[in-house]
DSSP file (Angstrom, degrees, kcal/mol; ACC not computed):
  #  RESIDUE AA STRUCTURE BP1 BP2  ACC     N-H-->O    O-->H-N    N-H-->O    O-->H-N    TCO  KAPPA ALPHA  PHI   PSI    X-CA   Y-CA   Z-CA
    1    1 A M     >        0   0    0      0, 0.0     4,-2.1     0, 0.0     3,-0.4   0.000 360.0 360.0 360.0 -41.0  137.5   84.5  149.0
    2    2 A T  H  >  +     0   0    0      1,-0.3     4,-1.9     2,-0.2     5,-0.2   0.885 360.0  49.9 -65.8 -34.7  133.8   84.9  149.8
    3    3 A H  H  > S+     0   0    0      1,-0.2     4,-2.1     2,-0.2    -1,-0.3   0.869 110.3  52.4 -71.9 -29.4  133.7   88.5  148.7
    4    4 A L  H  > S+     0   0    0     -3,-0.4     4,-2.4     1,-0.2    -2,-0.2   0.866 108.8  48.6 -70.2 -35.9  135.4   87.5  145.5
    5    5 A K  H  X S+     0   0    0     -4,-2.1     4,-2.4     2,-0.2    -2,-0.2   0.843 112.0  48.9 -69.8 -36.4  132.9   84.8  144.8
    6    6 A H  H  X S+     0   0    0     -4,-1.9     4,-2.8    -5,-0.2    -2,-0.2   0.898 111.0  51.5 -69.2 -41.1  130.1   87.2  145.5
    7    7 A L  H  X S+     0   0    0     -4,-2.1     4,-2.1     2,-0.2    -2,-0.2   0.961 113.3  42.8 -55.9 -54.3  131.7   89.7  143.2
    8    8 A I  H  X S+     0   0    0     -4,-2.4     4,-2.6     2,-0.2    -2,-0.2   0.904 112.5  54.0 -61.2 -42.6  132.1   87.3  140.3
    9    9 A F  H  X S+     0   0    0     -4,-2.4     4,-2.6     1,-0.2    -1,-0.2   0.914 112.0  45.8 -56.4 -48.1  128.6   86.0  140.9
   10   10 A G  H  X S+     0   0    0     -4,-2.8     4,-2.1     2,-0.2    -1,-0.2   0.821 110.9  51.8 -64.0 -35.2  127.3   89.6  140.7
   11   11 A L  H  X S+     0   0    0     -4,-2.1     4,-2.5     2,-0.2    -2,-0.2   0.908 111.0  48.7 -70.3 -44.2  129.4   90.3  137.5
   12   12 A V  H  X S+     0   0    0     -4,-2.6     4,-2.8     2,-0.2     5,-0.3   0.954 112.4  48.0 -55.9 -51.8  127.9   87.1  135.9
   13   13 A L  H  X S+     0   0    0     -4,-2.6     4,-2.7     1,-0.2     5,-0.3   0.949 111.9  48.8 -63.3 -48.1  124.4   88.1  136.8
   14   14 A A  H  X S+     0   0    0     -4,-2.1     4,-2.1     1,-0.2    -1,-0.2   0.876 111.3  50.1 -59.3 -40.3  124.9   91.6  135.4
   15   15 A A  H  X S+     0   0    0     -4,-2.5     4,-1.9     2,-0.2    -1,-0.2   0.905 112.8  47.2 -61.8 -49.0  126.4   90.2  132.1
   16   16 A L  H  X S+     0   0    0     -4,-2.8     4,-2.2     1,-0.2    -2,-0.2   0.899 109.4  52.8 -69.2 -32.7  123.3   87.9  131.7
   17   17 A A  H  X S+     0   0    0     -4,-2.7     4,-1.9    -5,-0.3    -2,-0.2   0.933 109.0  51.8 -64.0 -43.8  120.9   90.7  132.5
   18   18 A A  H  < S+     0   0    0     -4,-2.1    -1,-0.2    -5,-0.3    -2,-0.2   0.850 110.2  48.1 -65.7 -30.0  122.6   92.8  129.7
   19   19 A L  H  X S+     0   0    0     -4,-1.9     4,-0.6     1,-0.2    -1,-0.2   0.825 112.9  46.5 -69.2 -36.3  122.2   90.0  127.3
   20   20 A A  H  X S+     0   0    0     -4,-2.2     4,-2.7    -5,-0.2     5,-0.3   0.800  93.5  80.9 -74.6 -26.3  118.6   89.4  128.1
   21   21 A A  H  X S+     0   0    0     -4,-1.9     4,-2.2     1,-0.3    -1,-0.2   0.857  92.5  46.9 -56.4 -45.9  117.7   93.1  127.9
   22   22 A P  H  > S+     0   0    0      0, 0.0     4,-2.1     0, 0.0    -1,-0.3   0.901 113.1  49.1 -66.8 -37.5  117.5   93.2  124.1
   23   23 A A  H  X S+     0   0    0     -4,-0.6     4,-2.6     1,-0.2    -2,-0.2   0.964 112.4  47.2 -62.2 -48.3  115.4   90.1  123.9
   24   24 A F  H  X S+     0   0    0     -4,-2.7     4,-2.5     1,-0.2    -1,-0.2   0.882 111.4  51.5 -64.0 -38.0  113.0   91.3  126.5
   25   25 A A  H  X S+     0   0    0     -4,-2.2     4,-2.9    -5,-0.3    -1,-0.2   0.903 111.7  48.6 -66.6 -38.8  112.8   94.8  124.7
   26   26 A Q  H  X S+     0   0    0     -4,-2.1     4,-1.8     2,-0.2    -2,-0.2   0.933 111.0  48.0 -65.3 -47.2  112.0   93.0  121.5
   27   27 A T  H  X S+     0   0    0     -4,-2.6     4,-0.7     1,-0.2    -2,-0.2   0.905 112.0  51.0 -61.3 -41.2  109.3   90.8  123.1
   28   28 A A  H >< S+     0   0    0     -4,-2.5     3,-1.3     1,-0.2     4,-0.5   0.936 108.4  52.9 -66.0 -46.0  107.7   93.9  124.8
   29   29 A A  H >< S+     0   0    0     -4,-2.9     3,-0.7     1,-0.3    -1,-0.2   0.836 103.1  56.9 -57.0 -32.2  107.7   95.6  121.5
   30   30 A N  H 3< S+     0   0    0     -4,-1.8    -1,-0.3     1,-0.2    -2,-0.2   0.673 111.6  41.7 -69.4 -20.5  105.8   92.8  119.8
   31   31 A V  T << S+     0   0    0     -3,-1.3    -1,-0.2    -4,-0.7    -2,-0.2   0.306  87.7 118.4-115.7   9.2  103.0   93.0  122.3
   32   32 A M  S <  S-     0   0    0     -3,-0.7    30,-0.1    -4,-0.5    -3,-0.0  -0.423  75.1 -96.6 -65.9 147.8  102.7   96.8  122.4
   33   33 A P        +     0   0    0      0, 0.0     2,-0.3     0, 0.0    30,-0.2  -0.296  68.6 114.5 -63.3 152.1   99.5   98.3  121.3
   34   34 A G        -     0   0    0     28,-0.2    27,-2.1    25,-0.1     2,-0.3  -0.913  61.8  -8.3 178.4-152.1   99.2   99.6  117.7
   35   35 A I  E     +A   60   0A   0     -2,-0.3     2,-0.3    25,-0.2    25,-0.2  -0.521  51.3 179.6 -74.8 129.1   97.4   98.9  114.4
   36   36 A T  E     -A   59   0A   0     23,-2.5    23,-2.8    -2,-0.3     2,-0.3  -0.954   7.0-164.6-123.6 147.1   95.2   95.7  114.0
   37   37 A V  E     +A   58   0A   0     -2,-0.3     2,-0.3    21,-0.2    21,-0.2  -0.931  23.8 133.8-127.7 151.5   93.3   94.8  110.9
   38   38 A G  E     +A   57   0A   0     19,-1.5    19,-2.6    -2,-0.3     3,-0.1  -0.969  33.1  67.2-172.9-172.7   90.5   92.2  110.6
   39   39 A Q  E     +     0   0A   0     -2,-0.3     2,-0.3    17,-0.2   111,-0.1   0.816  64.2 177.8  45.9  46.9   87.2   91.2  109.4
   40   40 A G  E     +     0   0A   0     99,-0.5   101,-3.1    16,-0.1     2,-0.3  -0.601   4.7 157.6 -79.4 132.5   88.2   91.3  105.9
   41   41 A W  E     +Ab  55 141A   0     14,-2.5    14,-3.0    99,-0.4     2,-0.3  -0.964  19.0 177.1-153.6 163.1   85.9   90.3  103.1
   42   42 A T  E     -Ab  54 142A   0     99,-2.4   101,-2.5    -2,-0.3     2,-0.3  -0.829  33.6 -94.4-151.3-177.8   84.9   90.6   99.4
   43   43 A R  E     - b   0 143A   0     10,-0.6   102,-0.2    -2,-0.3    75,-0.1  -0.802  35.1 -95.7-111.8 150.4   82.3   89.1   97.1
   44   44 A V        -     0   0    0     99,-2.0     2,-0.4    -2,-0.3    75,-0.2  -0.242  39.7-152.6 -51.6 144.8   82.0   86.2   94.8
   45   45 A T        -     0   0    0     73,-1.7    73,-0.1     1,-0.1     3,-0.1  -0.968  13.6-138.9-125.6 152.0   82.8   87.1   91.1
   46   46 A R  S    S-     0   0    0     -2,-0.4     2,-0.3     1,-0.1    71,-0.1   0.688  78.5  -0.8 -73.3 -27.1   81.3   85.3   88.2
   47   47 A E  S >  S-     0   0    0     69,-0.1     3,-0.9    71,-0.0    71,-0.2  -0.985  79.6 -84.7-158.9 167.1   84.4   85.3   86.1
   48   48 A A  T 3  S+     0   0    0     -2,-0.3    67,-0.2     1,-0.2    69,-0.1  -0.370 103.5  42.2 -76.1 163.1   88.1   86.3   85.9
   49   49 A G  T 3  S+     0   0    0     65,-3.2    64,-0.3     1,-0.3    -1,-0.2   0.315  87.7 117.0  83.9  -8.4   89.0   89.7   84.7
   50   50 A K    <   -     0   0    0     -3,-0.9    64,-2.8    63,-0.2     2,-0.4  -0.477  61.0-125.2 -88.6 163.8   86.2   91.4   86.7
   51   51 A S        +     0   0    0     62,-0.2    61,-0.2    61,-0.2    25,-0.0  -0.869  27.6 179.4-107.7 146.4   86.7   94.0   89.5
   52   52 A T  E     - C   0 111A   0     59,-1.9    59,-2.4    -2,-0.4     2,-0.1  -0.994  25.6-110.9-139.5 144.6   85.3   93.6   93.0
   53   53 A P  E     - C   0 110A   0      0, 0.0   -10,-0.6     0, 0.0     2,-0.4  -0.388  23.6-155.6 -76.0 153.9   85.4   95.6   96.3
   54   54 A G  E     -AC  42 109A   0     55,-1.5    55,-2.8   -12,-0.2     2,-0.3  -0.988   8.2-167.4-129.9 140.8   87.1   94.6   99.3
   55   55 A F  E     +A   41   0A   0    -14,-3.0   -14,-2.5    -2,-0.4     2,-0.3  -0.927  15.1 150.5-130.2 151.9   86.3   95.6  102.9
   56   56 A F  E     - D   0 102A   0     46,-0.6    46,-3.2    -2,-0.3     2,-0.3  -0.970  36.3-111.5-165.0 170.2   88.0   95.3  106.2
   57   57 A T  E     -AD  38 101A   0    -19,-2.6   -19,-1.5    -2,-0.3     2,-0.4  -0.837  20.3-162.7-113.8 153.1   88.3   97.1  109.6
   58   58 A I  E     -AD  37 100A   0     42,-2.5    42,-3.3    -2,-0.3     2,-0.4  -1.000   6.7-173.2-132.8 132.1   91.5   98.9  111.0
   59   59 A H  E     -AD  36  99A   0    -23,-2.8   -23,-2.5    -2,-0.4     2,-0.7  -0.993  12.8-153.6-134.2 131.8   91.8   99.8  114.7
   60   60 A N  E     +A   35   0A   0     38,-2.5    37,-2.2    -2,-0.4   -25,-0.2  -0.875  20.0 168.0-105.5 110.1   94.6  101.9  116.2
   61   61 A D        +     0   0    0    -27,-2.1    -1,-0.1    -2,-0.7   -26,-0.1   0.311  51.2  98.0-100.9   6.8   95.2  100.9  119.8
   62   62 A G  S    S-     0   0    0      2,-0.2    35,-0.4    33,-0.1   -28,-0.2  -0.139  83.0-114.6 -83.4-177.7   98.4  102.9  119.9
   63   63 A L  S    S+     0   0    0    -30,-0.2    -1,-0.1    33,-0.1   -29,-0.1   0.454  94.5  57.6 -97.3  -7.4   99.1  106.4  121.3
   64   64 A T  S    S-     0   0    0     31,-0.1    -2,-0.2     1,-0.0    33,-0.1  -0.921  87.5-105.8-125.1 151.7  100.0  107.9  117.9
   65   65 A P        -     0   0    0      0, 0.0     2,-0.3     0, 0.0    30,-0.2  -0.268  33.9-165.4 -67.2 162.2   98.1  108.2  114.6
   66   66 A D  E     -E   94   0A   0     28,-2.1    28,-3.3    66,-0.1     2,-0.4  -0.943   9.8-137.4-143.2 163.3   99.2  105.9  111.7
   67   67 A T  E     -E   93   0A   0     -2,-0.3    64,-2.5    26,-0.2     2,-0.7  -0.984   9.2-138.1-131.2 131.6   98.3  106.1  108.0
   68   68 A L  E     +EF  92 130A   0     24,-3.4    24,-1.8    -2,-0.4    62,-0.3  -0.836  31.6 171.3 -81.0 118.3   97.4  103.2  105.6
   69   69 A V  E     +     0   0A   0     60,-2.4     2,-0.3    -2,-0.7    61,-0.2   0.674  52.4   7.1-101.2 -28.1   99.4  104.2  102.5
   70   70 A S  E     - F   0 129A   0     59,-1.5    59,-2.8    10,-0.1     2,-0.3  -0.997  49.1-162.6-159.8 158.8   99.1  101.2  100.2
   71   71 A T  E     - F   0 128A   0      8,-0.3     2,-0.4    -2,-0.3     8,-0.3  -0.981   7.0-177.1-140.5 148.9   97.4   97.9   99.4
   72   72 A S  E     - F   0 127A   0     55,-2.6    55,-3.7    -2,-0.3    39,-0.1  -0.956   8.7-176.2-150.3 132.5   98.2   95.0   97.1
   73   73 A C    >   -     0   0    0     -2,-0.4     3,-2.5    53,-0.3    53,-0.2  -0.980  19.6-149.7-124.3 110.1   96.3   91.8   96.4
   74   74 A P  T 3  S+     0   0    0      0, 0.0    52,-0.1     0, 0.0    -1,-0.1   0.643  94.6  66.5 -66.0 -11.7   98.3   89.6   94.0
   75   75 A V  T 3  S+     0   0    0     50,-0.5    40,-3.6    39,-0.1    41,-0.4   0.645  97.8  63.8 -74.7 -13.9   95.0   88.2   92.7
   76   76 A A  E <  S-G  114   0A   0     -3,-2.5    38,-0.2    38,-0.3    37,-0.2  -0.835  78.2-138.2-111.9 142.6   94.2   91.6   91.2
   77   77 A H  E    S+     0   0A   0     35,-1.5     2,-0.3    36,-0.8    36,-0.2   0.797  96.1   8.7 -66.9 -23.0   96.2   93.4   88.4
   78   78 A R  E     -G  112   0A   0     34,-1.3    34,-2.7    -5,-0.1     2,-0.4  -0.988  62.9-157.7-155.2 144.5   95.7   96.5   90.6
   79   79 A T  E     -G  111   0A   0     -2,-0.3     2,-0.3    -8,-0.3    -8,-0.3  -0.994  19.8-177.0-126.6 126.0   94.4   97.3   94.0
   80   80 A V  E     -G  110   0A   0     30,-2.1    30,-2.3    -2,-0.4     2,-0.4  -0.933  26.0-130.7-126.2 146.0   93.1  100.9   94.7
   81   81 A L  E     -G  109   0A   0      8,-0.5     8,-2.3    -2,-0.3     2,-0.4  -0.829  35.5-173.6 -87.5 129.4   91.8  102.7   97.8
   82   82 A L  E     -GH 108  88A   0     26,-2.8    26,-1.6    -2,-0.4     6,-0.2  -0.904  19.4-129.5-122.9 150.5   88.5  104.5   96.9
   83   83 A D    >   -     0   0    0      4,-3.1     3,-1.5    -2,-0.4    25,-0.1  -0.237  46.0 -86.5 -80.6-174.7   86.3  106.8   98.7
   84   84 A R  T 3  S+     0   0    0      1,-0.3    -1,-0.1     2,-0.1    22,-0.1   0.765 129.7  52.5 -67.4 -21.1   82.5  106.4   99.0
   85   85 A T  T 3  S-     0   0    0      2,-0.1    -1,-0.3     3,-0.0     3,-0.1   0.507 121.5-104.4 -89.8  -3.1   82.0  108.2   95.6
   86   86 A G  S <  S+     0   0    0     -3,-1.5     2,-0.3     1,-0.3    -2,-0.1   0.474  75.7 139.0  94.5  -2.8   84.5  105.9   93.8
   87   87 A K        -     0   0    0      1,-0.1    -4,-3.1    -5,-0.0    -1,-0.3  -0.636  58.6-110.1 -83.4 135.2   87.4  108.5   93.7
   88   88 A A  B     -H   82   0A   0     -2,-0.3     2,-0.4    -6,-0.2    -6,-0.3  -0.390  32.5-162.4 -64.6 138.8   90.9  107.2   94.4
   89   89 A I        -     0   0    0     -8,-2.3    -8,-0.5    -2,-0.1     3,-0.1  -0.943  16.6-144.6-125.0 148.7   92.4  108.3   97.7
   90   90 A G  S    S-     0   0    0     -2,-0.4     2,-0.3     1,-0.1    -1,-0.1   0.839  74.0  -6.4 -85.3 -30.9   96.1  108.1   98.5
   91   91 A A        -     0   0    0    -21,-0.0     2,-0.4     2,-0.0   -22,-0.2  -0.919  51.5-136.1-155.7 168.5   95.8  107.2  102.3
   92   92 A I  E     -E   68   0A   0    -24,-1.8   -24,-3.4    -2,-0.3     2,-0.4  -0.974  22.4-146.1-136.2 121.0   93.6  106.7  105.2
   93   93 A R  E     -E   67   0A   0     -2,-0.4     2,-0.6   -26,-0.2   -26,-0.2  -0.777   9.0-161.9 -90.4 131.8   94.7  108.2  108.5
   94   94 A I  E     -E   66   0A   0    -28,-3.3   -28,-2.1    -2,-0.4     3,-0.1  -0.950  10.0-149.1-112.8 115.9   93.7  106.3  111.7
   95   95 A K    >   -     0   0    0     -2,-0.6     3,-1.9   -30,-0.2   -35,-0.4  -0.332  38.8 -76.5 -75.9 164.7   93.9  108.3  115.0
   96   96 A P  T 3  S+     0   0    0      0, 0.0   -35,-0.2     0, 0.0    -1,-0.1  -0.375 122.0  12.8 -58.6 137.5   94.7  106.7  118.4
   97   97 A G  T 3  S+     0   0    0    -37,-2.2     2,-0.2   -35,-0.4   -36,-0.1   0.354 100.3 130.6  77.4  -8.3   91.7  104.8  119.6
   98   98 A Q    <   -     0   0    0     -3,-1.9   -38,-2.5   -38,-0.1     2,-0.5  -0.506  43.3-158.8 -79.1 139.0   90.0  105.0  116.3
   99   99 A T  E     -D   59   0A   0    -40,-0.2     2,-0.5    -2,-0.2   -40,-0.2  -0.986  10.7-163.3-113.2 134.0   88.4  102.1  114.4
  100  100 A V  E     -D   58   0A   0    -42,-3.3   -42,-2.5    -2,-0.5     2,-0.6  -0.975   2.5-157.5-112.1 130.2   88.0  102.7  110.7
  101  101 A T  E     -D   57   0A   0     -2,-0.5     2,-0.7   -44,-0.2     6,-0.2  -0.918   6.7-153.7-114.4 109.7   85.6  100.4  108.7
  102  102 A L  E     +D   56   0A   0    -46,-3.2   -46,-0.6    -2,-0.6     6,-0.2  -0.788  38.4 163.0 -85.6 121.5   86.1  100.0  105.0
  103  103 A A    >   -     0   0    0      4,-1.0     3,-2.0    -2,-0.7    46,-0.1  -0.809  55.5 -97.6-137.6 164.6   82.6   99.2  104.0
  104  104 A P  T 3  S+     0   0    0      0, 0.0     4,-0.1     0, 0.0    45,-0.1   0.810 124.0  46.1 -54.4 -31.8   80.1   99.0  100.9
  105  105 A D  T 3  S+     0   0    0      2,-0.1     2,-0.2     0, 0.0   -21,-0.1   0.268 123.7  24.4-100.0  12.4   78.7  102.5  101.8
  106  106 A G  S <  S-     0   0    0     -3,-2.0    -4,-0.1     1,-0.3   -24,-0.1  -0.565 109.0 -18.6-145.2-143.6   82.1  104.1  102.4
  107  107 A A        +     0   0    0     -6,-0.2    -4,-1.0    -2,-0.2     2,-0.3  -0.386  68.7 160.7 -63.5 146.5   85.8  103.9  101.6
  108  108 A H  E     - G   0  82A   0    -26,-1.6   -26,-2.8    -6,-0.2     2,-0.3  -0.943  41.2 -98.0-151.5 178.9   86.8  100.7  100.3
  109  109 A L  E     -CG  54  81A   0    -55,-2.8   -55,-1.5    -2,-0.3     2,-0.4  -0.721  27.9-152.6 -93.7 154.7   89.4   98.7   98.3
  110  110 A M  E     -CG  53  80A   0    -30,-2.3   -30,-2.1    -2,-0.3     2,-0.9  -0.973   1.7-157.3-127.2 120.6   88.8   98.0   94.6
  111  111 A L  E     -CG  52  79A   0    -59,-2.4   -59,-1.9    -2,-0.4     3,-0.4  -0.861  22.8-155.5 -89.6 103.0   90.5   94.7   93.3
  112  112 A E  E     - G   0  78A   0    -34,-2.7   -35,-1.5    -2,-0.9   -34,-1.3  -0.679  58.1  -4.1 -95.8 138.1   90.7   95.5   89.7
  113  113 A Q  E    S-     0   0A   0     -2,-0.3   -36,-0.8   -64,-0.3    -1,-0.2   0.949  81.3-146.3  44.7  66.0   90.8   92.9   86.8
  114  114 A N  E     - G   0  76A   0    -64,-2.8   -65,-3.2    -3,-0.4   -38,-0.3  -0.230   7.3-134.3 -52.9 143.3   91.0   89.8   89.1
  115  115 A R  S    S+     0   0    0    -40,-3.6     2,-0.3   -67,-0.2   -67,-0.1   0.598  82.5  10.2 -78.5 -16.4   93.2   87.0   87.6
  116  116 A F  S    S-     0   0    0    -41,-0.4     2,-0.2   -69,-0.1   -67,-0.2  -0.936  92.3 -78.0-152.7 173.4   90.7   84.4   88.5
  117  117 A R        -     0   0    0     -2,-0.3     2,-0.7   -69,-0.1   -69,-0.1  -0.568  38.8-131.8 -77.8 138.9   87.1   83.9   89.7
  118  118 A F        -     0   0    0     -2,-0.2   -73,-1.7   -71,-0.2     2,-0.3  -0.826  23.9-161.0 -95.6 115.2   86.4   84.3   93.6
  119  119 A Y    >   -     0   0    0     -2,-0.7     3,-1.7   -75,-0.2    23,-0.2  -0.743  30.9 -86.4-102.0 147.0   84.3   81.4   94.9
  120  120 A A  T 3  S+     0   0    0     -2,-0.3    23,-0.2     1,-0.2    -1,-0.1  -0.064 111.3  19.0 -49.0 147.6   82.3   81.5   98.2
  121  121 A S  T 3  S+     0   0    0     21,-2.6    -1,-0.2     1,-0.2     2,-0.1   0.605  95.9 127.8  65.4  16.3   84.2   80.7  101.4
  122  122 A G    <   -     0   0    0     -3,-1.7    20,-2.6    20,-0.1     2,-0.4  -0.487  55.1-126.5 -92.0 172.6   87.6   81.3   99.7
  123  123 A L  E     - I   0 141A   0     18,-0.2    18,-0.2    -2,-0.1    -4,-0.1  -0.980  13.0-159.4-121.9 133.7   90.3   83.5  101.1
  124  124 A I  E     - I   0 140A   0     16,-2.1    16,-3.3    -2,-0.4     2,-0.2  -0.945  16.4-140.2-114.4 117.8   92.0   86.3   99.2
  125  125 A P  E     + I   0 139A   0      0, 0.0   -50,-0.5     0, 0.0     2,-0.3  -0.558  25.2 172.9 -81.5 145.9   95.5   87.4  100.5
  126  126 A C  E     - I   0 138A   0     12,-2.0    12,-2.9    -2,-0.2     2,-0.5  -0.992  24.9-139.2-145.5 149.2   96.3   91.0  100.5
  127  127 A S  E     -FI  72 137A   0    -55,-3.7   -55,-2.6    -2,-0.3     2,-0.4  -0.929  18.5-167.7-108.6 138.8   99.2   93.0  101.8
  128  128 A I  E     -FI  71 136A   0      8,-2.3     8,-2.0    -2,-0.5     2,-0.4  -0.994   6.2-152.8-127.1 131.2   98.5   96.4  103.5
  129  129 A D  E     -FI  70 135A   0    -59,-2.8   -60,-2.4    -2,-0.4   -59,-1.5  -0.888   9.4-172.5-117.4 130.4  101.1   98.9  104.3
  130  130 A F  E  >  -FI  68 134A   0      4,-1.3     4,-1.3    -2,-0.4   -62,-0.2  -0.892  31.2-124.9-119.5 152.1  101.0  101.6  107.1
  131  131 A L  T  4 S+     0   0    0    -64,-2.5    -1,-0.1    -2,-0.3   -63,-0.1   0.905 107.8  20.7 -53.5 -48.4  103.5  104.4  107.7
  132  132 A G  T  4 S+     0   0    0    -65,-0.2    -1,-0.1     2,-0.1   -66,-0.1   0.911 128.0  41.9 -86.7 -55.9  104.1  103.3  111.2
  133  133 A A  T  4 S-     0   0    0      1,-0.2    -2,-0.1   -66,-0.1    -1,-0.1   0.624  94.9-149.5 -74.4 -13.9  103.1   99.8  111.6
  134  134 A G  E  <  - I   0 130A   0     -4,-1.3    -4,-1.3     2,-0.0    -1,-0.2  -0.291  46.0  -8.7  79.5-164.6  104.6   98.6  108.3
  135  135 A K  E     - I   0 129A   0     -6,-0.2     2,-0.3    -4,-0.1    -6,-0.2  -0.391  61.0-179.9 -72.1 141.9  103.3   95.8  106.1
  136  136 A M  E     - I   0 128A   0     -8,-2.0    -8,-2.3    -2,-0.1     2,-0.4  -0.966  24.5-126.3-134.2 154.9  100.6   93.4  107.2
  137  137 A I  E     - I   0 127A   0     -2,-0.3     2,-0.4   -10,-0.2   -10,-0.2  -0.872  27.1-176.4 -97.2 137.9   98.9   90.4  105.6
  138  138 A L  E     - I   0 126A   0    -12,-2.9   -12,-2.0    -2,-0.4     2,-0.6  -0.996  15.5-146.5-129.1 139.6   95.1   90.5  105.5
  139  139 A Y  E     - I   0 125A   0     -2,-0.4     2,-0.7   -14,-0.2   -99,-0.5  -0.915   9.3-147.6-108.4 129.6   92.8   87.7  104.2
  140  140 A L  E     - I   0 124A   0    -16,-3.3   -16,-2.1    -2,-0.6   -99,-0.4  -0.838  14.9-139.2 -88.7 114.1   89.6   88.8  102.5
  141  141 A H  E     -bI  41 123A   0   -101,-3.1   -99,-2.4    -2,-0.7     2,-0.8  -0.596  20.0-127.2 -64.0 130.3   86.8   86.1  103.2
  142  142 A V  E     -b   42   0A   0    -20,-2.6   -21,-2.6    -2,-0.3   -99,-0.2  -0.768  34.2-174.9 -84.6 117.1   84.8   85.6  100.0
  143  143 A E  E     -b   43   0A   0   -101,-2.5   -99,-2.0    -2,-0.8     7,-0.1  -0.605  36.5 -73.2-105.4 162.6   81.0   86.1  100.8
  144  144 A P    >   -     0   0    0      0, 0.0     3,-2.3     0, 0.0    -1,-0.2  -0.170  49.1-103.7 -59.4 157.7   78.1   85.7   98.6
  145  145 A D  T 3  S+     0   0    0      1,-0.3  -102,-0.1  -102,-0.2    -2,-0.0   0.672 121.4  48.4 -62.3 -14.9   77.5   88.3   95.8
  146  146 A N  T 3  S+     0   0    0      2,-0.0    -1,-0.3     0, 0.0  -103,-0.0   0.253  81.3 137.1-106.9  14.6   74.6   89.9   97.8
  147  147 A A    <   -     0   0    0     -3,-2.3     3,-0.1     1,-0.1    -4,-0.0  -0.279  31.1-176.6 -59.0 139.9   76.6   90.1  101.1
  148  148 A K        +     0   0    0      1,-0.2     2,-0.3   -45,-0.0    -1,-0.1   0.539  68.1  10.8-107.6 -21.3   76.2   93.5  103.0
  149  149 A T  S    S-     0   0    0    -46,-0.1     2,-0.4   -45,-0.1    -1,-0.2  -0.897  88.1 -77.0-150.8 170.4   78.6   92.6  105.8
  150  150 A Y        -     0   0    0     -2,-0.3  -109,-0.1  -111,-0.1  -110,-0.0  -0.635  36.4-169.4 -76.8 130.3   81.3   90.3  107.0
  151  151 A H        -     0   0    0     -2,-0.4    -4,-0.0   -10,-0.0    -1,-0.0  -0.921  23.1-125.8-129.5 115.9   80.1   87.0  108.4
  152  152 A P        -     0   0    0      0, 0.0     2,-0.5     0, 0.0    -2,-0.0  -0.172  26.5-116.8 -56.0 137.6   82.7   84.9  110.2
  153  153 A A        -     0   0    0      1,-0.1     2,-0.3     2,-0.0   -12,-0.0  -0.616  26.1-173.4 -82.0 128.9   83.1   81.5  109.0
  154  154 A H        +     0   0    0     -2,-0.5     2,-0.3     2,-0.0    -1,-0.1  -0.460  38.4 132.6-113.3  59.3   82.2   78.7  111.4
  155  155 A R        -     0   0    0     -2,-0.3     2,-0.3     1,-0.0     3,-0.1  -0.743  61.7-103.3-106.8 151.3   83.2   75.8  109.3
  156  156 A A        -     0   0    0     -2,-0.3     3,-0.1     1,-0.1    -2,-0.0  -0.562  20.5-150.6 -72.0 139.7   85.3   72.8  110.2
  157  157 A I  S    S+     0   0    0      1,-0.3     2,-0.5    -2,-0.3    -1,-0.1   0.887  85.4  33.4 -80.6 -34.1   88.8   73.0  108.9
  158  158 A V  S    S-     0   0    0     -3,-0.1     2,-0.3     2,-0.0    -1,-0.3  -0.987  76.2-154.2-122.7 128.4   89.2   69.2  108.6
  159  159 A K              0   0    0     -2,-0.5    -2,-0.0    -3,-0.1     0, 0.0  -0.744 360.0 360.0 -95.1 141.8   86.3   67.0  107.7
  160  160 A D              0   0    0     -2,-0.3    -1,-0.1     0, 0.0    -2,-0.0   0.460 360.0 360.0 -79.3 360.0   86.1   63.3  108.7
């Protein structure tokens, strides 16, 4: 009987391990290196209907290249990726280990015909889509109209 108990106990452990394997694989996949985005910002606008550029960084911590293929900010009628000369570009490729910065003197987003005015310290939600990493949400912090770079907000979330 002792061998039978050990056999049953071993089979139960094997079954539990088999059930846990997909959950472990999913958890491991969620923490694997890949594309990260951040430091998103745009500038104050004086009125609705205007266009304004948007900027952010993309870092590829993965082992394979990825490509930013589209952007969409629901506050704008249209969102376009532009090169430093203002010409529309279809995509931006990010190599493994590379950080790409969309900045005022380089490639950037253009949020065209904004539906409302952008006020300082606001957050503008955007969806960005990569071939490999898929869709991500990026928030653009609204900086003063003379801003040249992103300044992280150090403000209290709740005031007394």
